[in-house]
Chimera marker file (.cmm) of the C-alpha trace (Angstrom):
<marker_set name="trace">
<marker id="1" x="0.050" y="-0.145" z="-0.215" r="1" g="1" b="0" radius="0.5"/>
<marker id="2" x="2.820" y="2.207" z="0.814" r="1" g="1" b="0" radius="0.5"/>
<marker id="3" x="4.715" y="1.501" z="-2.571" r="1" g="1" b="0" radius="0.5"/>
<marker id="4" x="1.398" y="2.662" z="-4.290" r="1" g="1" b="0" radius="0.5"/>
<marker id="5" x="0.923" y="5.834" z="-2.558" r="1" g="1" b="0" radius="0.5"/>
<marker id="6" x="4.809" y="6.929" z="-3.682" r="1" g="1" b="0" radius="0.5"/>
<marker id="7" x="4.050" y="5.471" z="-7.070" r="1" g="1" b="0" radius="0.5"/>
<marker id="8" x="1.048" y="7.803" z="-7.124" r="1" g="1" b="0" radius="0.5"/>
<marker id="9" x="2.921" y="10.935" z="-5.415" r="1" g="1" b="0" radius="0.5"/>
<marker id="10" x="5.411" y="10.624" z="-7.754" r="1" g="1" b="0" radius="0.5"/>
<marker id="11" x="3.507" y="10.746" z="-10.823" r="1" g="1" b="0" radius="0.5"/>
<marker id="12" x="1.378" y="13.464" z="-9.645" r="1" g="1" b="0" radius="0.5"/>
<marker id="13" x="4.458" y="16.003" z="-10.269" r="1" g="1" b="0" radius="0.5"/>
<marker id="14" x="3.933" y="14.727" z="-13.641" r="1" g="1" b="0" radius="0.5"/>
<marker id="15" x="2.001" y="16.895" z="-15.865" r="1" g="1" b="0" radius="0.5"/>
<marker id="16" x="0.183" y="13.869" z="-17.914" r="1" g="1" b="0" radius="0.5"/>
<marker id="17" x="0.499" y="11.752" z="-14.401" r="1" g="1" b="0" radius="0.5"/>
<marker id="18" x="-2.243" y="14.166" z="-12.748" r="1" g="1" b="0" radius="0.5"/>
<marker id="19" x="-4.706" y="12.641" z="-15.256" r="1" g="1" b="0" radius="0.5"/>
<marker id="20" x="-3.192" y="9.242" z="-14.661" r="1" g="1" b="0" radius="0.5"/>
<marker id="21" x="-3.857" y="9.571" z="-10.977" r="1" g="1" b="0" radius="0.5"/>
<marker id="22" x="-7.106" y="11.358" z="-11.155" r="1" g="1" b="0" radius="0.5"/>
<marker id="23" x="-8.220" y="8.378" z="-13.259" r="1" g="1" b="0" radius="0.5"/>
<marker id="24" x="-7.157" y="5.494" z="-11.339" r="1" g="1" b="0" radius="0.5"/>
<marker id="25" x="-8.913" y="7.385" z="-8.062" r="1" g="1" b="0" radius="0.5"/>
<marker id="26" x="-11.914" y="7.487" z="-10.202" r="1" g="1" b="0" radius="0.5"/>
<marker id="27" x="-11.650" y="3.609" z="-11.262" r="1" g="1" b="0" radius="0.5"/>
<marker id="28" x="-11.246" y="3.038" z="-7.367" r="1" g="1" b="0" radius="0.5"/>
<marker id="29" x="-14.246" y="5.417" z="-6.347" r="1" g="1" b="0" radius="0.5"/>
<marker id="30" x="-16.498" y="3.343" z="-9.276" r="1" g="1" b="0" radius="0.5"/>
<marker id="31" x="-15.635" y="0.065" z="-8.317" r="1" g="1" b="0" radius="0.5"/>
<marker id="32" x="-16.116" y="0.886" z="-4.944" r="1" g="1" b="0" radius="0.5"/>
<marker id="33" x="-19.678" y="2.193" z="-5.687" r="1" g="1" b="0" radius="0.5"/>
<marker id="34" x="-20.581" y="-0.561" z="-8.076" r="1" g="1" b="0" radius="0.5"/>
<marker id="35" x="-19.623" y="-3.343" z="-5.468" r="1" g="1" b="0" radius="0.5"/>
<marker id="36" x="-20.469" y="-1.709" z="-2.080" r="1" g="1" b="0" radius="0.5"/>
<marker id="37" x="-24.448" y="-3.282" z="-2.175" r="1" g="1" b="0" radius="0.5"/>
<marker id="38" x="-22.740" y="-6.824" z="-2.192" r="1" g="1" b="0" radius="0.5"/>
<marker id="39" x="-20.315" y="-6.142" z="0.317" r="1" g="1" b="0" radius="0.5"/>
<marker id="40" x="-22.528" y="-4.252" z="2.584" r="1" g="1" b="0" radius="0.5"/>
<marker id="41" x="-25.170" y="-7.340" z="1.926" r="1" g="1" b="0" radius="0.5"/>
<marker id="42" x="-28.122" y="-4.383" z="0.774" r="1" g="1" b="0" radius="0.5"/>
<marker id="43" x="-30.825" y="-6.754" z="-1.167" r="1" g="1" b="0" radius="0.5"/>
<marker id="44" x="-30.531" y="-6.451" z="-4.904" r="1" g="1" b="0" radius="0.5"/>
<marker id="45" x="-32.368" y="-7.681" z="-7.817" r="1" g="1" b="0" radius="0.5"/>
<marker id="46" x="-30.996" y="-11.180" z="-9.108" r="1" g="1" b="0" radius="0.5"/>
<marker id="47" x="-30.274" y="-9.282" z="-12.582" r="1" g="1" b="0" radius="0.5"/>
<marker id="48" x="-27.689" y="-6.842" z="-10.666" r="1" g="1" b="0" radius="0.5"/>
<marker id="49" x="-26.677" y="-9.832" z="-8.040" r="1" g="1" b="0" radius="0.5"/>
<marker id="50" x="-25.599" y="-11.898" z="-11.524" r="1" g="1" b="0" radius="0.5"/>
<marker id="51" x="-23.676" y="-9.230" z="-12.741" r="1" g="1" b="0" radius="0.5"/>
<marker id="52" x="-21.095" y="-9.470" z="-9.835" r="1" g="1" b="0" radius="0.5"/>
<marker id="53" x="-20.155" y="-12.627" z="-11.454" r="1" g="1" b="0" radius="0.5"/>
<marker id="54" x="-18.469" y="-12.461" z="-14.464" r="1" g="1" b="0" radius="0.5"/>
<marker id="55" x="-16.625" y="-15.834" z="-14.444" r="1" g="1" b="0" radius="0.5"/>
<marker id="56" x="-18.875" y="-18.968" z="-13.654" r="1" g="1" b="0" radius="0.5"/>
<marker id="57" x="-16.301" y="-20.336" z="-11.284" r="1" g="1" b="0" radius="0.5"/>
<marker id="58" x="-17.067" y="-17.509" z="-8.952" r="1" g="1" b="0" radius="0.5"/>
<marker id="59" x="-20.807" y="-18.271" z="-8.250" r="1" g="1" b="0" radius="0.5"/>
<link id1="1" id2="2" r="1" g="1" b="0" radius="0.2"/>
<link id1="2" id2="3" r="1" g="1" b="0" radius="0.2"/>
<link id1="3" id2="4" r="1" g="1" b="0" radius="0.2"/>
<link id1="4" id2="5" r="1" g="1" b="0" radius="0.2"/>
<link id1="5" id2="6" r="1" g="1" b="0" radius="0.2"/>
<link id1="6" id2="7" r="1" g="1" b="0" radius="0.2"/>
<link id1="7" id2="8" r="1" g="1" b="0" radius="0.2"/>
<link id1="8" id2="9" r="1" g="1" b="0" radius="0.2"/>
<link id1="9" id2="10" r="1" g="1" b="0" radius="0.2"/>
<link id1="10" id2="11" r="1" g="1" b="0" radius="0.2"/>
<link id1="11" id2="12" r="1" g="1" b="0" radius="0.2"/>
<link id1="12" id2="13" r="1" g="1" b="0" radius="0.2"/>
<link id1="13" id2="14" r="1" g="1" b="0" radius="0.2"/>
<link id1="14" id2="15" r="1" g="1" b="0" radius="0.2"/>
<link id1="15" id2="16" r="1" g="1" b="0" radius="0.2"/>
<link id1="16" id2="17" r="1" g="1" b="0" radius="0.2"/>
<link id1="17" id2="18" r="1" g="1" b="0" radius="0.2"/>
<link id1="18" id2="19" r="1" g="1" b="0" radius="0.2"/>
<link id1="19" id2="20" r="1" g="1" b="0" radius="0.2"/>
<link id1="20" id2="21" r="1" g="1" b="0" radius="0.2"/>
<link id1="21" id2="22" r="1" g="1" b="0" radius="0.2"/>
<link id1="22" id2="23" r="1" g="1" b="0" radius="0.2"/>
<link id1="23" id2="24" r="1" g="1" b="0" radius="0.2"/>
<link id1="24" id2="25" r="1" g="1" b="0" radius="0.2"/>
<link id1="25" id2="26" r="1" g="1" b="0" radius="0.2"/>
<link id1="26" id2="27" r="1" g="1" b="0" radius="0.2"/>
<link id1="27" id2="28" r="1" g="1" b="0" radius="0.2"/>
<link id1="28" id2="29" r="1" g="1" b="0" radius="0.2"/>
<link id1="29" id2="30" r="1" g="1" b="0" radius="0.2"/>
<link id1="30" id2="31" r="1" g="1" b="0" radius="0.2"/>
<link id1="31" id2="32" r="1" g="1" b="0" radius="0.2"/>
<link id1="32" id2="33" r="1" g="1" b="0" radius="0.2"/>
<link id1="33" id2="34" r="1" g="1" b="0" radius="0.2"/>
<link id1="34" id2="35" r="1" g="1" b="0" radius="0.2"/>
<link id1="35" id2="36" r="1" g="1" b="0" radius="0.2"/>
<link id1="36" id2="37" r="1" g="1" b="0" radius="0.2"/>
<link id1="37" id2="38" r="1" g="1" b="0" radius="0.2"/>
<link id1="38" id2="39" r="1" g="1" b="0" radius="0.2"/>
<link id1="39" id2="40" r="1" g="1" b="0" radius="0.2"/>
<link id1="40" id2="41" r="1" g="1" b="0" radius="0.2"/>
<link id1="41" id2="42" r="1" g="1" b="0" radius="0.2"/>
<link id1="42" id2="43" r="1" g="1" b="0" radius="0.2"/>
<link id1="43" id2="44" r="1" g="1" b="0" radius="0.2"/>
<link id1="44" id2="45" r="1" g="1" b="0" radius="0.2"/>
<link id1="45" id2="46" r="1" g="1" b="0" radius="0.2"/>
<link id1="46" id2="47" r="1" g="1" b="0" radius="0.2"/>
<link id1="47" id2="48" r="1" g="1" b="0" radius="0.2"/>
<link id1="48" id2="49" r="1" g="1" b="0" radius="0.2"/>
<link id1="49" id2="50" r="1" g="1" b="0" radius="0.2"/>
<link id1="50" id2="51" r="1" g="1" b="0" radius="0.2"/>
<link id1="51" id2="52" r="1" g="1" b="0" radius="0.2"/>
<link id1="52" id2="53" r="1" g="1" b="0" radius="0.2"/>
<link id1="53" id2="54" r="1" g="1" b="0" radius="0.2"/>
<link id1="54" id2="55" r="1" g="1" b="0" radius="0.2"/>
<link id1="55" id2="56" r="1" g="1" b="0" radius="0.2"/>
<link id1="56" id2="57" r="1" g="1" b="0" radius="0.2"/>
<link id1="57" id2="58" r="1" g="1" b="0" radius="0.2"/>
<link id1="58" id2="59" r="1" g="1" b="0" radius="0.2"/>
</marker_set>
């Protein structure tokens, strides 16, 4: 985790690095929002629940 923070900090200094860091953070936030109902055991529709299992072995 510390290594990731150092890499992101070093990327932040670069002009294009800011875009990469912000893109990564947006991806992390979007993933958290997508998986939150499953992790928090919030009742969801079967269709939405099935969307979590991208591979058949995950069922």
